[in-house]
mmCIF entry with sequence, helices, sheets and N, C-alpha, C, O atoms, coordinates in Angstrom:
data_MODEL
# 
_entry.id   MODEL 
# 
_entity.id                         1 
_entity.type                       polymer 
_entity.pdbx_number_of_molecules   1 
# 
_entity_poly.entity_id                      1 
_entity_poly.type                           'polypeptide(L)' 
_entity_poly.nstd_linkage                   no 
_entity_poly.nstd_monomer                   no 
_entity_poly.pdbx_seq_one_letter_code       MTDYFFLIPVALVLGAVALGAFMWSLRSGQYDDLAGAAERILFENGDRPDD 
_entity_poly.pdbx_seq_one_letter_code_can   MTDYFFLIPVALVLGAVALGAFMWSLRSGQYDDLAGAAERILFENGDRPDD 
_entity_poly.pdbx_strand_id                 A 
# 
loop_
_entity_poly_seq.entity_id 
_entity_poly_seq.num 
_entity_poly_seq.mon_id 
_entity_poly_seq.hetero 
1 1  MET n 
1 2  THR n 
1 3  ASP n 
1 4  TYR n 
1 5  PHE n 
1 6  PHE n 
1 7  LEU n 
1 8  ILE n 
1 9  PRO n 
1 10 VAL n 
1 11 ALA n 
1 12 LEU n 
1 13 VAL n 
1 14 LEU n 
1 15 GLY n 
1 16 ALA n 
1 17 VAL n 
1 18 ALA n 
1 19 LEU n 
1 20 GLY n 
1 21 ALA n 
1 22 PHE n 
1 23 MET n 
1 24 TRP n 
1 25 SER n 
1 26 LEU n 
1 27 ARG n 
1 28 SER n 
1 29 GLY n 
1 30 GLN n 
1 31 TYR n 
1 32 ASP n 
1 33 ASP n 
1 34 LEU n 
1 35 ALA n 
1 36 GLY n 
1 37 ALA n 
1 38 ALA n 
1 39 GLU n 
1 40 ARG n 
1 41 ILE n 
1 42 LEU n 
1 43 PHE n 
1 44 GLU n 
1 45 ASN n 
1 46 GLY n 
1 47 ASP n 
1 48 ARG n 
1 49 PRO n 
1 50 ASP n 
1 51 ASP n 
# 
_struct_asym.id          A 
_struct_asym.entity_id   1 
# 
loop_
_struct_conf.conf_type_id 
_struct_conf.id 
_struct_conf.pdbx_PDB_helix_id 
_struct_conf.beg_label_comp_id 
_struct_conf.beg_label_asym_id 
_struct_conf.beg_label_seq_id 
_struct_conf.pdbx_beg_PDB_ins_code 
_struct_conf.end_label_comp_id 
_struct_conf.end_label_asym_id 
_struct_conf.end_label_seq_id 
_struct_conf.pdbx_end_PDB_ins_code 
_struct_conf.beg_auth_comp_id 
_struct_conf.beg_auth_asym_id 
_struct_conf.beg_auth_seq_id 
_struct_conf.end_auth_comp_id 
_struct_conf.end_auth_asym_id 
_struct_conf.end_auth_seq_id 
_struct_conf.pdbx_PDB_helix_class 
_struct_conf.details 
_struct_conf.pdbx_PDB_helix_length 
HELX_P HELX_P1 AA1 THR A 2  ? ARG A 27 ? THR A 2  ARG A 27 1 ? 26 
HELX_P HELX_P2 AA2 LEU A 34 ? LEU A 42 ? LEU A 34 LEU A 42 1 ? 9  
# 
_struct_conf_type.id          HELX_P 
_struct_conf_type.criteria    ? 
_struct_conf_type.reference   ? 
# 
loop_
_atom_site.group_PDB 
_atom_site.id 
_atom_site.type_symbol 
_atom_site.label_atom_id 
_atom_site.label_alt_id 
_atom_site.label_comp_id 
_atom_site.label_asym_id 
_atom_site.label_entity_id 
_atom_site.label_seq_id 
_atom_site.pdbx_PDB_ins_code 
_atom_site.Cartn_x 
_atom_site.Cartn_y 
_atom_site.Cartn_z 
_atom_site.occupancy 
_atom_site.B_iso_or_equiv 
_atom_site.pdbx_formal_charge 
_atom_site.auth_seq_id 
_atom_site.auth_comp_id 
_atom_site.auth_asym_id 
_atom_site.auth_atom_id 
_atom_site.pdbx_PDB_model_num 
ATOM 1   N N  . MET A 1 1  ? 97.165 -14.181 202.246 1.00 0.00 ? 1  MET A N  1 
ATOM 2   C CA . MET A 1 1  ? 95.863 -13.883 202.803 1.00 0.00 ? 1  MET A CA 1 
ATOM 3   C C  . MET A 1 1  ? 95.874 -12.556 203.566 1.00 0.00 ? 1  MET A C  1 
ATOM 4   O O  . MET A 1 1  ? 94.892 -11.815 203.537 1.00 0.00 ? 1  MET A O  1 
ATOM 5   N N  . THR A 1 2  ? 96.959 -12.263 204.234 1.00 0.00 ? 2  THR A N  1 
ATOM 6   C CA . THR A 1 2  ? 97.010 -11.019 204.994 1.00 0.00 ? 2  THR A CA 1 
ATOM 7   C C  . THR A 1 2  ? 97.089 -9.806  204.068 1.00 0.00 ? 2  THR A C  1 
ATOM 8   O O  . THR A 1 2  ? 96.774 -8.687  204.474 1.00 0.00 ? 2  THR A O  1 
ATOM 9   N N  . ASP A 1 3  ? 97.511 -10.034 202.827 1.00 0.00 ? 3  ASP A N  1 
ATOM 10  C CA . ASP A 1 3  ? 97.533 -8.918  201.873 1.00 0.00 ? 3  ASP A CA 1 
ATOM 11  C C  . ASP A 1 3  ? 96.125 -8.416  201.573 1.00 0.00 ? 3  ASP A C  1 
ATOM 12  O O  . ASP A 1 3  ? 95.927 -7.228  201.322 1.00 0.00 ? 3  ASP A O  1 
ATOM 13  N N  . TYR A 1 4  ? 95.158 -9.312  201.600 1.00 0.00 ? 4  TYR A N  1 
ATOM 14  C CA . TYR A 1 4  ? 93.786 -8.905  201.322 1.00 0.00 ? 4  TYR A CA 1 
ATOM 15  C C  . TYR A 1 4  ? 93.249 -7.972  202.394 1.00 0.00 ? 4  TYR A C  1 
ATOM 16  O O  . TYR A 1 4  ? 92.425 -7.105  202.105 1.00 0.00 ? 4  TYR A O  1 
ATOM 17  N N  . PHE A 1 5  ? 93.709 -8.142  203.629 1.00 0.00 ? 5  PHE A N  1 
ATOM 18  C CA . PHE A 1 5  ? 93.260 -7.257  204.700 1.00 0.00 ? 5  PHE A CA 1 
ATOM 19  C C  . PHE A 1 5  ? 93.789 -5.842  204.518 1.00 0.00 ? 5  PHE A C  1 
ATOM 20  O O  . PHE A 1 5  ? 93.262 -4.896  205.103 1.00 0.00 ? 5  PHE A O  1 
ATOM 21  N N  . PHE A 1 6  ? 94.814 -5.702  203.719 1.00 0.00 ? 6  PHE A N  1 
ATOM 22  C CA . PHE A 1 6  ? 95.357 -4.386  203.386 1.00 0.00 ? 6  PHE A CA 1 
ATOM 23  C C  . PHE A 1 6  ? 94.764 -3.856  202.081 1.00 0.00 ? 6  PHE A C  1 
ATOM 24  O O  . PHE A 1 6  ? 94.433 -2.675  201.979 1.00 0.00 ? 6  PHE A O  1 
ATOM 25  N N  . LEU A 1 7  ? 94.633 -4.731  201.089 1.00 0.00 ? 7  LEU A N  1 
ATOM 26  C CA . LEU A 1 7  ? 94.219 -4.283  199.760 1.00 0.00 ? 7  LEU A CA 1 
ATOM 27  C C  . LEU A 1 7  ? 92.729 -3.938  199.665 1.00 0.00 ? 7  LEU A C  1 
ATOM 28  O O  . LEU A 1 7  ? 92.354 -3.015  198.942 1.00 0.00 ? 7  LEU A O  1 
ATOM 29  N N  . ILE A 1 8  ? 91.897 -4.655  200.374 1.00 0.00 ? 8  ILE A N  1 
ATOM 30  C CA . ILE A 1 8  ? 90.446 -4.392  200.296 1.00 0.00 ? 8  ILE A CA 1 
ATOM 31  C C  . ILE A 1 8  ? 90.104 -3.007  200.850 1.00 0.00 ? 8  ILE A C  1 
ATOM 32  O O  . ILE A 1 8  ? 89.373 -2.278  200.180 1.00 0.00 ? 8  ILE A O  1 
ATOM 33  N N  . PRO A 1 9  ? 90.581 -2.600  202.018 1.00 0.00 ? 9  PRO A N  1 
ATOM 34  C CA . PRO A 1 9  ? 90.290 -1.230  202.479 1.00 0.00 ? 9  PRO A CA 1 
ATOM 35  C C  . PRO A 1 9  ? 90.887 -0.160  201.571 1.00 0.00 ? 9  PRO A C  1 
ATOM 36  O O  . PRO A 1 9  ? 90.275 0.889   201.368 1.00 0.00 ? 9  PRO A O  1 
ATOM 37  N N  . VAL A 1 10 ? 92.073 -0.413  201.023 1.00 0.00 ? 10 VAL A N  1 
ATOM 38  C CA . VAL A 1 10 ? 92.673 0.555   200.107 1.00 0.00 ? 10 VAL A CA 1 
ATOM 39  C C  . VAL A 1 10 ? 91.797 0.708   198.865 1.00 0.00 ? 10 VAL A C  1 
ATOM 40  O O  . VAL A 1 10 ? 91.572 1.826   198.403 1.00 0.00 ? 10 VAL A O  1 
ATOM 41  N N  . ALA A 1 11 ? 91.304 -0.398  198.324 1.00 0.00 ? 11 ALA A N  1 
ATOM 42  C CA . ALA A 1 11 ? 90.435 -0.343  197.152 1.00 0.00 ? 11 ALA A CA 1 
ATOM 43  C C  . ALA A 1 11 ? 89.129 0.378   197.477 1.00 0.00 ? 11 ALA A C  1 
ATOM 44  O O  . ALA A 1 11 ? 88.633 1.151   196.656 1.00 0.00 ? 11 ALA A O  1 
ATOM 45  N N  . LEU A 1 12 ? 88.574 0.142   198.642 1.00 0.00 ? 12 LEU A N  1 
ATOM 46  C CA . LEU A 1 12 ? 87.330 0.817   199.036 1.00 0.00 ? 12 LEU A CA 1 
ATOM 47  C C  . LEU A 1 12 ? 87.537 2.317   199.200 1.00 0.00 ? 12 LEU A C  1 
ATOM 48  O O  . LEU A 1 12 ? 86.687 3.111   198.797 1.00 0.00 ? 12 LEU A O  1 
ATOM 49  N N  . VAL A 1 13 ? 88.656 2.705   199.785 1.00 0.00 ? 13 VAL A N  1 
ATOM 50  C CA . VAL A 1 13 ? 88.936 4.133   199.962 1.00 0.00 ? 13 VAL A CA 1 
ATOM 51  C C  . VAL A 1 13 ? 89.146 4.804   198.610 1.00 0.00 ? 13 VAL A C  1 
ATOM 52  O O  . VAL A 1 13 ? 88.627 5.896   198.380 1.00 0.00 ? 13 VAL A O  1 
ATOM 53  N N  . LEU A 1 14 ? 89.900 4.168   197.711 1.00 0.00 ? 14 LEU A N  1 
ATOM 54  C CA . LEU A 1 14 ? 90.109 4.746   196.379 1.00 0.00 ? 14 LEU A CA 1 
ATOM 55  C C  . LEU A 1 14 ? 88.801 4.850   195.598 1.00 0.00 ? 14 LEU A C  1 
ATOM 56  O O  . LEU A 1 14 ? 88.589 5.825   194.878 1.00 0.00 ? 14 LEU A O  1 
ATOM 57  N N  . GLY A 1 15 ? 87.923 3.855   195.733 1.00 0.00 ? 15 GLY A N  1 
ATOM 58  C CA . GLY A 1 15 ? 86.620 3.918   195.087 1.00 0.00 ? 15 GLY A CA 1 
ATOM 59  C C  . GLY A 1 15 ? 85.762 5.039   195.643 1.00 0.00 ? 15 GLY A C  1 
ATOM 60  O O  . GLY A 1 15 ? 85.058 5.718   194.895 1.00 0.00 ? 15 GLY A O  1 
ATOM 61  N N  . ALA A 1 16 ? 85.819 5.237   196.967 1.00 0.00 ? 16 ALA A N  1 
ATOM 62  C CA . ALA A 1 16 ? 85.053 6.324   197.586 1.00 0.00 ? 16 ALA A CA 1 
ATOM 63  C C  . ALA A 1 16 ? 85.583 7.682   197.147 1.00 0.00 ? 16 ALA A C  1 
ATOM 64  O O  . ALA A 1 16 ? 84.803 8.608   196.924 1.00 0.00 ? 16 ALA A O  1 
ATOM 65  N N  . VAL A 1 17 ? 86.905 7.811   197.021 1.00 0.00 ? 17 VAL A N  1 
ATOM 66  C CA . VAL A 1 17 ? 87.485 9.070   196.549 1.00 0.00 ? 17 VAL A CA 1 
ATOM 67  C C  . VAL A 1 17 ? 87.060 9.342   195.111 1.00 0.00 ? 17 VAL A C  1 
ATOM 68  O O  . VAL A 1 17 ? 86.711 10.474  194.775 1.00 0.00 ? 17 VAL A O  1 
ATOM 69  N N  . ALA A 1 18 ? 87.084 8.331   194.265 1.00 0.00 ? 18 ALA A N  1 
ATOM 70  C CA . ALA A 1 18 ? 86.666 8.507   192.869 1.00 0.00 ? 18 ALA A CA 1 
ATOM 71  C C  . ALA A 1 18 ? 85.185 8.873   192.785 1.00 0.00 ? 18 ALA A C  1 
ATOM 72  O O  . ALA A 1 18 ? 84.803 9.739   191.997 1.00 0.00 ? 18 ALA A O  1 
ATOM 73  N N  . LEU A 1 19 ? 84.362 8.226   193.584 1.00 0.00 ? 19 LEU A N  1 
ATOM 74  C CA . LEU A 1 19 ? 82.929 8.551   193.600 1.00 0.00 ? 19 LEU A CA 1 
ATOM 75  C C  . LEU A 1 19 ? 82.703 9.973   194.096 1.00 0.00 ? 19 LEU A C  1 
ATOM 76  O O  . LEU A 1 19 ? 81.857 10.690  193.561 1.00 0.00 ? 19 LEU A O  1 
ATOM 77  N N  . GLY A 1 20 ? 83.446 10.380  195.103 1.00 0.00 ? 20 GLY A N  1 
ATOM 78  C CA . GLY A 1 20 ? 83.330 11.746  195.606 1.00 0.00 ? 20 GLY A CA 1 
ATOM 79  C C  . GLY A 1 20 ? 83.750 12.772  194.567 1.00 0.00 ? 20 GLY A C  1 
ATOM 80  O O  . GLY A 1 20 ? 83.114 13.818  194.439 1.00 0.00 ? 20 GLY A O  1 
ATOM 81  N N  . ALA A 1 21 ? 84.819 12.486  193.818 1.00 0.00 ? 21 ALA A N  1 
ATOM 82  C CA . ALA A 1 21 ? 85.253 13.400  192.762 1.00 0.00 ? 21 ALA A CA 1 
ATOM 83  C C  . ALA A 1 21 ? 84.214 13.485  191.656 1.00 0.00 ? 21 ALA A C  1 
ATOM 84  O O  . ALA A 1 21 ? 83.974 14.562  191.110 1.00 0.00 ? 21 ALA A O  1 
ATOM 85  N N  . PHE A 1 22 ? 83.601 12.365  191.323 1.00 0.00 ? 22 PHE A N  1 
ATOM 86  C CA . PHE A 1 22 ? 82.561 12.374  190.301 1.00 0.00 ? 22 PHE A CA 1 
ATOM 87  C C  . PHE A 1 22 ? 81.336 13.150  190.759 1.00 0.00 ? 22 PHE A C  1 
ATOM 88  O O  . PHE A 1 22 ? 80.763 13.917  189.986 1.00 0.00 ? 22 PHE A O  1 
ATOM 89  N N  . MET A 1 23 ? 80.934 12.958  191.999 1.00 0.00 ? 23 MET A N  1 
ATOM 90  C CA . MET A 1 23 ? 79.776 13.686  192.523 1.00 0.00 ? 23 MET A CA 1 
ATOM 91  C C  . MET A 1 23 ? 80.072 15.185  192.594 1.00 0.00 ? 23 MET A C  1 
ATOM 92  O O  . MET A 1 23 ? 79.190 15.998  192.317 1.00 0.00 ? 23 MET A O  1 
ATOM 93  N N  . TRP A 1 24 ? 81.297 15.560  192.960 1.00 0.00 ? 24 TRP A N  1 
ATOM 94  C CA . TRP A 1 24 ? 81.681 16.967  192.977 1.00 0.00 ? 24 TRP A CA 1 
ATOM 95  C C  . TRP A 1 24 ? 81.607 17.555  191.573 1.00 0.00 ? 24 TRP A C  1 
ATOM 96  O O  . TRP A 1 24 ? 81.136 18.678  191.398 1.00 0.00 ? 24 TRP A O  1 
ATOM 97  N N  . SER A 1 25 ? 82.068 16.807  190.570 1.00 0.00 ? 25 SER A N  1 
ATOM 98  C CA . SER A 1 25 ? 82.026 17.332  189.205 1.00 0.00 ? 25 SER A CA 1 
ATOM 99  C C  . SER A 1 25 ? 80.587 17.485  188.710 1.00 0.00 ? 25 SER A C  1 
ATOM 100 O O  . SER A 1 25 ? 80.296 18.399  187.939 1.00 0.00 ? 25 SER A O  1 
ATOM 101 N N  . LEU A 1 26 ? 79.700 16.619  189.136 1.00 0.00 ? 26 LEU A N  1 
ATOM 102 C CA . LEU A 1 26 ? 78.294 16.776  188.765 1.00 0.00 ? 26 LEU A CA 1 
ATOM 103 C C  . LEU A 1 26 ? 77.698 18.029  189.402 1.00 0.00 ? 26 LEU A C  1 
ATOM 104 O O  . LEU A 1 26 ? 76.980 18.780  188.742 1.00 0.00 ? 26 LEU A O  1 
ATOM 105 N N  . ARG A 1 27 ? 77.994 18.254  190.682 1.00 0.00 ? 27 ARG A N  1 
ATOM 106 C CA . ARG A 1 27 ? 77.423 19.412  191.388 1.00 0.00 ? 27 ARG A CA 1 
ATOM 107 C C  . ARG A 1 27 ? 78.003 20.731  190.903 1.00 0.00 ? 27 ARG A C  1 
ATOM 108 O O  . ARG A 1 27 ? 77.330 21.760  190.956 1.00 0.00 ? 27 ARG A O  1 
ATOM 109 N N  . SER A 1 28 ? 79.243 20.713  190.432 1.00 0.00 ? 28 SER A N  1 
ATOM 110 C CA . SER A 1 28 ? 79.859 21.967  190.012 1.00 0.00 ? 28 SER A CA 1 
ATOM 111 C C  . SER A 1 28 ? 79.525 22.321  188.565 1.00 0.00 ? 28 SER A C  1 
ATOM 112 O O  . SER A 1 28 ? 79.962 23.362  188.074 1.00 0.00 ? 28 SER A O  1 
ATOM 113 N N  . GLY A 1 29 ? 78.767 21.484  187.881 1.00 0.00 ? 29 GLY A N  1 
ATOM 114 C CA . GLY A 1 29 ? 78.296 21.815  186.540 1.00 0.00 ? 29 GLY A CA 1 
ATOM 115 C C  . GLY A 1 29 ? 79.277 21.496  185.429 1.00 0.00 ? 29 GLY A C  1 
ATOM 116 O O  . GLY A 1 29 ? 79.255 22.150  184.386 1.00 0.00 ? 29 GLY A O  1 
ATOM 117 N N  . GLN A 1 30 ? 80.130 20.516  185.622 1.00 0.00 ? 30 GLN A N  1 
ATOM 118 C CA . GLN A 1 30 ? 81.106 20.177  184.605 1.00 0.00 ? 30 GLN A CA 1 
ATOM 119 C C  . GLN A 1 30 ? 80.464 19.572  183.359 1.00 0.00 ? 30 GLN A C  1 
ATOM 120 O O  . GLN A 1 30 ? 81.042 19.651  182.275 1.00 0.00 ? 30 GLN A O  1 
ATOM 121 N N  . TYR A 1 31 ? 79.291 18.975  183.491 1.00 0.00 ? 31 TYR A N  1 
ATOM 122 C CA . TYR A 1 31 ? 78.654 18.280  182.385 1.00 0.00 ? 31 TYR A CA 1 
ATOM 123 C C  . TYR A 1 31 ? 77.419 19.016  181.864 1.00 0.00 ? 31 TYR A C  1 
ATOM 124 O O  . TYR A 1 31 ? 76.603 18.419  181.163 1.00 0.00 ? 31 TYR A O  1 
ATOM 125 N N  . ASP A 1 32 ? 77.269 20.288  182.192 1.00 0.00 ? 32 ASP A N  1 
ATOM 126 C CA . ASP A 1 32 ? 76.074 21.015  181.796 1.00 0.00 ? 32 ASP A CA 1 
ATOM 127 C C  . ASP A 1 32 ? 76.042 21.342  180.309 1.00 0.00 ? 32 ASP A C  1 
ATOM 128 O O  . ASP A 1 32 ? 74.998 21.194  179.674 1.00 0.00 ? 32 ASP A O  1 
ATOM 129 N N  . ASP A 1 33 ? 77.143 21.775  179.748 1.00 0.00 ? 33 ASP A N  1 
ATOM 130 C CA . ASP A 1 33 ? 77.170 22.223  178.357 1.00 0.00 ? 33 ASP A CA 1 
ATOM 131 C C  . ASP A 1 33 ? 78.191 21.407  177.576 1.00 0.00 ? 33 ASP A C  1 
ATOM 132 O O  . ASP A 1 33 ? 79.329 21.838  177.394 1.00 0.00 ? 33 ASP A O  1 
ATOM 133 N N  . LEU A 1 34 ? 77.782 20.232  177.117 1.00 0.00 ? 34 LEU A N  1 
ATOM 134 C CA . LEU A 1 34 ? 78.711 19.360  176.406 1.00 0.00 ? 34 LEU A CA 1 
ATOM 135 C C  . LEU A 1 34 ? 78.931 19.803  174.962 1.00 0.00 ? 34 LEU A C  1 
ATOM 136 O O  . LEU A 1 34 ? 80.020 19.605  174.425 1.00 0.00 ? 34 LEU A O  1 
ATOM 137 N N  . ALA A 1 35 ? 77.933 20.393  174.328 1.00 0.00 ? 35 ALA A N  1 
ATOM 138 C CA . ALA A 1 35 ? 78.069 20.815  172.937 1.00 0.00 ? 35 ALA A CA 1 
ATOM 139 C C  . ALA A 1 35 ? 78.800 22.145  172.819 1.00 0.00 ? 35 ALA A C  1 
ATOM 140 O O  . ALA A 1 35 ? 79.375 22.434  171.769 1.00 0.00 ? 35 ALA A O  1 
ATOM 141 N N  . GLY A 1 36 ? 78.794 22.947  173.848 1.00 0.00 ? 36 GLY A N  1 
ATOM 142 C CA . GLY A 1 36 ? 79.420 24.265  173.794 1.00 0.00 ? 36 GLY A CA 1 
ATOM 143 C C  . GLY A 1 36 ? 80.918 24.194  173.608 1.00 0.00 ? 36 GLY A C  1 
ATOM 144 O O  . GLY A 1 36 ? 81.483 24.995  172.863 1.00 0.00 ? 36 GLY A O  1 
ATOM 145 N N  . ALA A 1 37 ? 81.576 23.255  174.265 1.00 0.00 ? 37 ALA A N  1 
ATOM 146 C CA . ALA A 1 37 ? 83.029 23.136  174.140 1.00 0.00 ? 37 ALA A CA 1 
ATOM 147 C C  . ALA A 1 37 ? 83.411 22.736  172.720 1.00 0.00 ? 37 ALA A C  1 
ATOM 148 O O  . ALA A 1 37 ? 84.411 23.218  172.190 1.00 0.00 ? 37 ALA A O  1 
ATOM 149 N N  . ALA A 1 38 ? 82.640 21.878  172.111 1.00 0.00 ? 38 ALA A N  1 
ATOM 150 C CA . ALA A 1 38 ? 82.930 21.463  170.738 1.00 0.00 ? 38 ALA A CA 1 
ATOM 151 C C  . ALA A 1 38 ? 82.746 22.623  169.769 1.00 0.00 ? 38 ALA A C  1 
ATOM 152 O O  . ALA A 1 38 ? 83.509 22.753  168.812 1.00 0.00 ? 38 ALA A O  1 
ATOM 153 N N  . GLU A 1 39 ? 81.758 23.456  169.999 1.00 0.00 ? 39 GLU A N  1 
ATOM 154 C CA . GLU A 1 39 ? 81.551 24.607  169.120 1.00 0.00 ? 39 GLU A CA 1 
ATOM 155 C C  . GLU A 1 39 ? 82.626 25.665  169.333 1.00 0.00 ? 39 GLU A C  1 
ATOM 156 O O  . GLU A 1 39 ? 83.027 26.322  168.372 1.00 0.00 ? 39 GLU A O  1 
ATOM 157 N N  . ARG A 1 40 ? 83.096 25.848  170.539 1.00 0.00 ? 40 ARG A N  1 
ATOM 158 C CA . ARG A 1 40 ? 84.148 26.831  170.793 1.00 0.00 ? 40 ARG A CA 1 
ATOM 159 C C  . ARG A 1 40 ? 85.452 26.440  170.124 1.00 0.00 ? 40 ARG A C  1 
ATOM 160 O O  . ARG A 1 40 ? 86.230 27.313  169.739 1.00 0.00 ? 40 ARG A O  1 
ATOM 161 N N  . ILE A 1 41 ? 85.708 25.159  169.978 1.00 0.00 ? 41 ILE A N  1 
ATOM 162 C CA . ILE A 1 41 ? 86.927 24.718  169.312 1.00 0.00 ? 41 ILE A CA 1 
ATOM 163 C C  . ILE A 1 41 ? 86.839 25.005  167.820 1.00 0.00 ? 41 ILE A C  1 
ATOM 164 O O  . ILE A 1 41 ? 87.823 25.433  167.217 1.00 0.00 ? 41 ILE A O  1 
ATOM 165 N N  . LEU A 1 42 ? 85.688 24.779  167.220 1.00 0.00 ? 42 LEU A N  1 
ATOM 166 C CA . LEU A 1 42 ? 85.548 24.876  165.769 1.00 0.00 ? 42 LEU A CA 1 
ATOM 167 C C  . LEU A 1 42 ? 85.407 26.303  165.269 1.00 0.00 ? 42 LEU A C  1 
ATOM 168 O O  . LEU A 1 42 ? 85.865 26.617  164.170 1.00 0.00 ? 42 LEU A O  1 
ATOM 169 N N  . PHE A 1 43 ? 84.793 27.161  166.041 1.00 0.00 ? 43 PHE A N  1 
ATOM 170 C CA . PHE A 1 43 ? 84.495 28.506  165.594 1.00 0.00 ? 43 PHE A CA 1 
ATOM 171 C C  . PHE A 1 43 ? 85.249 29.526  166.413 1.00 0.00 ? 43 PHE A C  1 
ATOM 172 O O  . PHE A 1 43 ? 85.464 29.334  167.610 1.00 0.00 ? 43 PHE A O  1 
ATOM 173 N N  . GLU A 1 44 ? 85.653 30.609  165.776 1.00 0.00 ? 44 GLU A N  1 
ATOM 174 C CA . GLU A 1 44 ? 86.278 31.702  166.508 1.00 0.00 ? 44 GLU A CA 1 
ATOM 175 C C  . GLU A 1 44 ? 85.191 32.572  167.129 1.00 0.00 ? 44 GLU A C  1 
ATOM 176 O O  . GLU A 1 44 ? 84.004 32.295  166.958 1.00 0.00 ? 44 GLU A O  1 
ATOM 177 N N  . ASN A 1 45 ? 85.577 33.602  167.835 1.00 0.00 ? 45 ASN A N  1 
ATOM 178 C CA . ASN A 1 45 ? 84.601 34.396  168.587 1.00 0.00 ? 45 ASN A CA 1 
ATOM 179 C C  . ASN A 1 45 ? 83.534 35.016  167.694 1.00 0.00 ? 45 ASN A C  1 
ATOM 180 O O  . ASN A 1 45 ? 82.364 35.029  168.077 1.00 0.00 ? 45 ASN A O  1 
ATOM 181 N N  . GLY A 1 46 ? 83.890 35.527  166.522 1.00 0.00 ? 46 GLY A N  1 
ATOM 182 C CA . GLY A 1 46 ? 82.918 36.171  165.655 1.00 0.00 ? 46 GLY A CA 1 
ATOM 183 C C  . GLY A 1 46 ? 82.228 35.229  164.686 1.00 0.00 ? 46 GLY A C  1 
ATOM 184 O O  . GLY A 1 46 ? 81.283 35.640  164.011 1.00 0.00 ? 46 GLY A O  1 
ATOM 185 N N  . ASP A 1 47 ? 82.663 33.989  164.594 1.00 0.00 ? 47 ASP A N  1 
ATOM 186 C CA . ASP A 1 47 ? 82.138 33.056  163.602 1.00 0.00 ? 47 ASP A CA 1 
ATOM 187 C C  . ASP A 1 47 ? 81.168 32.053  164.205 1.00 0.00 ? 47 ASP A C  1 
ATOM 188 O O  . ASP A 1 47 ? 81.238 30.867  163.881 1.00 0.00 ? 47 ASP A O  1 
ATOM 189 N N  . ARG A 1 48 ? 80.286 32.486  165.055 1.00 0.00 ? 48 ARG A N  1 
ATOM 190 C CA . ARG A 1 48 ? 79.324 31.586  165.683 1.00 0.00 ? 48 ARG A CA 1 
ATOM 191 C C  . ARG A 1 48 ? 78.213 31.256  164.713 1.00 0.00 ? 48 ARG A C  1 
ATOM 192 O O  . ARG A 1 48 ? 77.772 32.132  163.970 1.00 0.00 ? 48 ARG A O  1 
ATOM 193 N N  . PRO A 1 49 ? 77.748 30.023  164.695 1.00 0.00 ? 49 PRO A N  1 
ATOM 194 C CA . PRO A 1 49 ? 76.613 29.684  163.810 1.00 0.00 ? 49 PRO A CA 1 
ATOM 195 C C  . PRO A 1 49 ? 75.329 30.306  164.325 1.00 0.00 ? 49 PRO A C  1 
ATOM 196 O O  . PRO A 1 49 ? 75.186 30.548  165.523 1.00 0.00 ? 49 PRO A O  1 
ATOM 197 N N  . ASP A 1 50 ? 74.406 30.562  163.433 1.00 0.00 ? 50 ASP A N  1 
ATOM 198 C CA . ASP A 1 50 ? 73.111 31.120  163.814 1.00 0.00 ? 50 ASP A CA 1 
ATOM 199 C C  . ASP A 1 50 ? 72.226 30.001  164.301 1.00 0.00 ? 50 ASP A C  1 
ATOM 200 O O  . ASP A 1 50 ? 71.979 29.037  163.576 1.00 0.00 ? 50 ASP A O  1 
ATOM 201 N N  . ASP A 1 51 ? 71.733 30.124  165.557 1.00 0.00 ? 51 ASP A N  1 
ATOM 202 C CA . ASP A 1 51 ? 70.855 29.090  166.120 1.00 0.00 ? 51 ASP A CA 1 
ATOM 203 C C  . ASP A 1 51 ? 69.420 29.398  165.869 1.00 0.00 ? 51 ASP A C  1 
ATOM 204 O O  . ASP A 1 51 ? 68.544 28.633  166.274 1.00 0.00 ? 51 ASP A O  1 
# 
């Protein structure tokens, strides 16, 4: 039972850290251009498709 008094705060802190990292990634624009990375892998610099 005393283990829960240790594990619950640790789980809450880890969840808050993960939520903070996710919110930081949203604010820094990590998810703005999801299709661009896929196109950069497939095409070289001069071989861009015509949009």
